C-alpha positions as CSV (number, residue, x, y, z in Angstrom):
1,M,-104.5,17.6,98.4
2,L,-102.9,17.6,95.4
3,T,-100.6,20.1,95.0
4,K,-99.3,22.1,92.2
5,E,-95.7,21.1,92.6
6,E,-97.4,17.5,92.7
7,I,-98.7,17.8,89.4
8,A,-95.9,19.6,87.8
9,D,-92.9,16.8,89.3
10,W,-95.5,14.0,86.9
11,F,-95.2,16.8,83.8
12,Q,-91.8,16.4,83.6
13,G,-91.4,12.7,84.2
14,L,-94.2,12.7,80.9
15,Q,-92.1,14.4,79.3
16,N,-88.8,12.3,79.9
17,D,-91.4,8.8,78.7
18,I,-92.3,10.8,75.3
19,C,-89.6,11.5,74.6
20,A,-87.9,8.0,74.8
21,A,-90.9,6.5,73.0
22,L,-90.4,9.0,70.2
23,E,-86.7,8.6,70.5
24,Q,-87.0,4.2,70.0
25,A,-90.0,5.0,66.9
26,D,-87.3,7.7,65.1
27,E,-84.5,5.0,65.6
28,K,-82.1,8.4,64.7
29,G,-82.6,11.7,65.9
30,K,-82.3,12.4,69.5
31,F,-83.5,14.6,71.6
32,L,-81.2,17.6,73.0
33,T,-82.1,19.9,76.3
34,D,-82.5,23.2,77.2
35,T,-83.2,24.3,80.6
36,W,-84.3,27.9,81.2
37,E,-85.4,30.7,83.5
38,R,-88.3,32.6,83.2
39,P,-86.8,36.0,84.4
40,G,-90.6,36.8,86.8
41,G,-91.0,33.4,88.5
42,G,-89.9,30.0,87.1
43,G,-88.9,28.4,84.2
44,G,-88.2,24.8,82.5
45,K,-86.7,22.5,79.6
46,S,-87.2,22.3,76.0
47,R,-86.6,19.5,74.2
48,V,-86.4,19.4,70.7
49,I,-85.3,16.8,68.1
50,T,-83.7,17.1,64.5
51,D,-83.6,15.8,61.5
52,G,-84.5,11.8,62.9
53,N,-85.4,9.5,60.4
54,V,-89.1,10.2,60.9
55,I,-88.8,13.4,62.3
56,E,-88.0,17.0,60.6
57,K,-88.0,19.0,63.3
58,G,-90.5,18.1,66.8
59,G,-90.9,19.6,70.7
60,V,-91.7,17.9,73.8
61,N,-91.4,21.3,75.5
62,F,-92.4,21.3,80.0
63,S,-92.5,24.5,82.3
64,A,-94.0,25.9,85.7
65,V,-94.0,30.0,85.6
66,Y,-95.4,31.9,88.1
67,G,-95.6,35.3,89.1
68,E,-97.6,38.4,89.1
69,T,-100.4,37.7,86.1
70,P,-100.0,40.5,83.6
71,Q,-102.9,42.6,83.3
72,K,-103.1,41.3,78.8
73,I,-104.3,38.0,81.0
74,L,-106.4,38.8,83.4
75,I,-108.6,41.1,80.9
76,A,-108.8,37.8,78.0
77,L,-109.7,35.5,81.1
78,K,-111.9,37.6,82.8
79,L,-109.8,37.4,86.1
80,S,-109.7,39.3,89.5
81,Q,-105.6,40.5,90.4
82,A,-103.7,37.6,92.1
83,D,-100.5,35.8,90.8
84,F,-100.6,33.2,88.8
85,Y,-99.0,29.2,88.4
86,A,-98.9,27.8,84.6
87,T,-97.6,24.1,84.3
88,G,-97.6,21.5,81.9
89,V,-96.2,19.9,78.7
90,S,-96.5,21.2,75.0
91,I,-95.9,18.8,71.7
92,V,-95.7,19.2,68.4
93,L,-93.7,17.1,65.7
94,H,-93.5,17.6,62.3
95,P,-92.5,15.1,60.1
96,Q,-90.1,14.7,56.7
97,N,-92.5,12.4,55.3
98,P,-95.4,13.4,54.0
99,W,-97.9,10.6,54.6
100,V,-96.8,11.2,58.6
101,P,-99.3,13.4,59.7
102,I,-98.2,16.6,62.4
103,I,-99.4,16.2,65.5
104,H,-99.8,18.5,68.2
105,M,-100.6,17.6,72.5
106,N,-101.0,20.4,75.2
107,V,-101.8,19.7,79.1
108,R,-101.7,21.5,81.3
109,Y,-102.8,23.3,85.0
110,F,-103.0,26.4,85.4
111,E,-103.8,28.4,89.9
112,M,-103.7,31.9,90.8
113,S,-103.1,32.0,94.7
114,N,-107.0,33.8,94.9
115,G,-108.2,29.6,94.9
116,V,-108.6,29.3,91.4
117,H,-107.2,26.5,89.1
118,W,-108.3,24.6,86.6
119,F,-107.0,21.7,84.3
120,G,-106.7,22.2,80.4
121,G,-105.7,20.5,76.6
122,G,-106.3,18.7,73.7
123,I,-104.2,17.1,71.0
124,D,-105.2,16.9,67.3
125,L,-103.8,15.6,64.2
126,T,-102.9,17.6,60.9
127,P,-102.6,15.1,57.9
128,H,-100.8,15.9,55.3
129,Y,-103.0,14.1,52.8
130,I,-106.1,12.7,55.2
131,N,-106.4,8.9,55.2
132,R,-109.7,7.7,56.7
133,D,-107.9,4.4,58.5
134,D,-105.6,7.0,60.5
135,A,-108.6,8.9,61.2
136,R,-110.5,6.4,62.7
137,F,-108.3,5.2,65.1
138,F,-106.6,8.6,65.7
139,H,-110.8,9.3,67.3
140,T,-111.3,5.7,68.2
141,S,-108.4,6.0,70.4
142,L,-109.3,9.4,72.1
143,K,-112.8,8.5,72.7
144,E,-112.0,5.1,74.6
145,V,-109.8,7.4,77.3
146,C,-112.8,10.3,77.7
147,D,-115.2,7.2,78.0
148,R,-113.1,5.8,80.9
149,F,-114.0,8.8,82.8
150,D,-117.7,10.4,81.2
151,A,-119.0,9.5,78.5
152,T,-119.8,12.5,77.7
153,Y,-116.7,13.9,77.2
154,Y,-115.9,12.8,73.6
155,P,-118.5,14.5,72.2
156,K,-118.5,17.4,74.2
157,F,-114.5,18.5,73.4
158,K,-114.5,16.4,70.2
159,Q,-116.7,19.1,68.9
160,W,-114.9,21.7,71.4
161,A,-111.7,21.1,69.6
162,D,-113.4,21.5,65.7
163,E,-114.4,24.7,67.0
164,Y,-110.9,25.9,68.4
165,F,-108.6,24.6,65.5
166,Y,-110.3,26.2,62.8
167,I,-108.8,28.9,60.7
168,K,-111.0,31.1,60.4
169,H,-109.7,33.3,57.9
170,R,-109.2,30.6,55.4
171,R,-112.7,28.9,56.8
172,E,-111.1,25.4,56.7
173,T,-110.2,23.1,59.8
174,R,-106.5,23.1,60.7
175,G,-107.1,18.6,60.2
176,I,-109.1,16.4,61.5
177,G,-109.5,17.9,64.8
178,G,-109.1,15.4,68.2
179,I,-110.2,16.7,71.4
180,F,-110.1,20.3,73.5
181,F,-110.7,21.1,77.1
182,D,-110.1,23.9,79.5
183,R,-110.9,25.3,82.6
184,L,-111.7,21.9,83.7
185,T,-112.9,21.5,86.8
186,P,-113.9,19.2,89.5
187,A,-118.6,18.5,89.7
188,G,-120.8,16.7,91.2
189,D,-118.0,14.3,93.4
190,Q,-114.7,14.7,92.3
191,D,-112.3,16.7,93.5
192,K,-108.6,18.0,91.7
193,S,-107.7,14.5,91.9
194,D,-109.9,12.8,88.8
195,I,-109.8,16.0,86.8
196,F,-106.3,15.4,87.5
197,A,-106.4,11.5,87.0
198,F,-108.1,12.6,83.3
199,V,-104.7,14.8,82.5
200,Q,-102.8,12.0,83.0
201,A,-104.5,9.2,80.7
202,V,-104.5,12.1,77.5
203,G,-100.9,12.3,78.3
204,Q,-100.2,9.1,78.5
205,A,-101.8,8.3,75.5
206,F,-99.9,10.4,73.1
207,A,-97.0,8.1,72.9
208,P,-99.2,5.1,71.9
209,I,-100.8,6.8,68.9
210,Y,-98.2,8.7,67.3
211,T,-96.1,6.0,67.2
212,H,-98.5,3.7,65.6
213,L,-99.2,6.2,62.8
214,M,-95.3,7.4,62.5
215,H,-94.4,2.8,62.0
216,Q,-97.5,3.0,59.1
217,H,-96.1,5.2,57.2
218,K,-92.9,6.4,57.3
219,N,-91.6,4.4,54.7
220,E,-94.5,5.6,52.0
221,P,-92.3,6.7,49.3
222,Y,-93.3,10.4,48.3
223,D,-92.3,12.8,45.0
224,E,-91.3,15.8,45.0
225,Q,-94.8,17.3,44.8
226,E,-96.1,16.3,47.4
227,K,-93.2,17.8,49.2
228,Q,-94.9,20.8,48.0
229,W,-97.5,19.8,49.1
230,Q,-96.7,19.0,52.9
231,Y,-95.2,22.6,52.3
232,L,-98.2,23.9,51.7
233,R,-100.0,22.6,55.1
234,R,-97.6,23.9,56.9
235,G,-98.0,27.0,55.9
236,R,-101.7,26.5,57.1
237,Y,-100.4,25.6,61.0
238,V,-98.2,28.2,60.7
239,E,-101.0,31.1,60.2
240,F,-103.0,28.9,63.1
241,N,-100.5,29.1,65.2
242,L,-99.5,32.5,65.1
243,V,-102.8,33.9,64.3
244,W,-105.2,32.0,66.9
245,D,-103.5,30.3,69.1
246,K,-104.2,30.9,72.5
247,G,-100.8,28.7,74.1
248,T,-99.0,31.4,71.8
249,K,-100.2,34.1,73.1
250,F,-100.3,33.6,76.3
251,G,-96.5,32.2,76.8
252,L,-95.9,35.6,74.5
253,D,-98.0,37.8,77.2
254,T,-96.1,35.9,80.0
255,D,-93.1,36.8,79.2
256,G,-91.6,33.0,78.2
257,R,-89.6,31.8,76.2
258,T,-90.1,32.9,72.6
259,E,-87.9,29.9,71.0
260,S,-89.9,28.0,73.5
261,I,-93.2,29.0,72.4
262,L,-92.3,29.2,69.0
263,M,-90.9,25.3,68.4
264,S,-94.4,24.6,67.2
265,L,-93.0,26.2,63.6
266,P,-92.3,23.8,60.5
267,P,-88.2,24.6,59.7
268,F,-89.6,25.4,56.5
269,A,-92.9,26.0,54.6
270,S,-94.6,27.3,51.8
271,W,-97.1,29.8,50.5
272,Y,-97.8,30.0,47.1
273,Y,-100.8,33.0,45.5
274,N,-104.1,31.5,44.8
275,Y,-102.8,28.2,45.0
276,S,-105.5,25.7,44.2
277,P,-105.3,21.9,43.8
278,S,-106.7,20.4,41.0
279,E,-110.3,18.8,40.5
280,G,-110.2,15.6,41.6
281,S,-106.6,15.4,42.9
282,P,-105.0,14.0,46.6
283,E,-104.9,16.9,47.3
284,A,-108.1,18.9,46.5
285,E,-110.0,15.7,48.1
286,T,-108.2,16.7,51.5
287,V,-109.3,19.8,51.7
288,A,-113.0,18.9,50.8
289,Q,-112.5,17.2,54.0
290,L,-111.3,19.8,55.8
291,T,-114.8,20.8,57.7
292,K,-116.3,21.2,61.9
293,D,-118.2,18.2,62.3
294,K,-117.3,15.2,60.6
295,N,-118.2,11.9,62.7
296,W,-114.5,9.7,61.9
297,L,-115.4,7.3,63.8
298,P,-115.8,3.8,62.6
């Protein structure tokens, strides 16, 4: 029987592997490790990279926390009182170059002392400027991962991502989506190991996907206007993470480590009052494509 400790150990290894791959691709930035403990039980390792050749700021966080489930979580998740255990890896990377996209990934496991358990996760891409070739590559890569396990996964989880990564107050998607899943449990002949294998495959897909995008665009020239647009799009990212993201809320509601939870925020972002890009501009073209239910496959 697969244990929570075995799952947590694998997540720690994933954190190490991804950090090593990103350092190699960046060729300058190095991850600093910050080990922390949660007063209510458990802790984790925050690994943060800043001022790299490609990555301006990013984090690859591991955590394994446990204890009494806060009332807010019980109500939000409609659960009965029992102790909880949650472990996973969470990643957000903000690049220097506006032509390199922001990326996020989270893979996680949650269980309670009463036997309730599930896996969750997701990976989504937030380009400052949407590139159709990048979008096809990204979604095709995710579909290939999903199809190895269940042909229904990609369309189902892609739609879930479109709904989840949506900035409701702006009526626009955060980026080009990806996949998102939650409360994933065994069905039919499956057992916990089968679901974990899928989660592992999603985690292992991250580094090859993002290092490819880093190499594709890290040397593209950009000007001050494009940098200012990057800051504006980062502002939208901040709005989503602070207003709508359930992971942020879960971390804060369980007395998680604030610095690690807010690692997802960029070093610089902008908010201009009532800003609207010029008609026909690359910025306007990107905004026009920030819609749900868009088919990014070839």
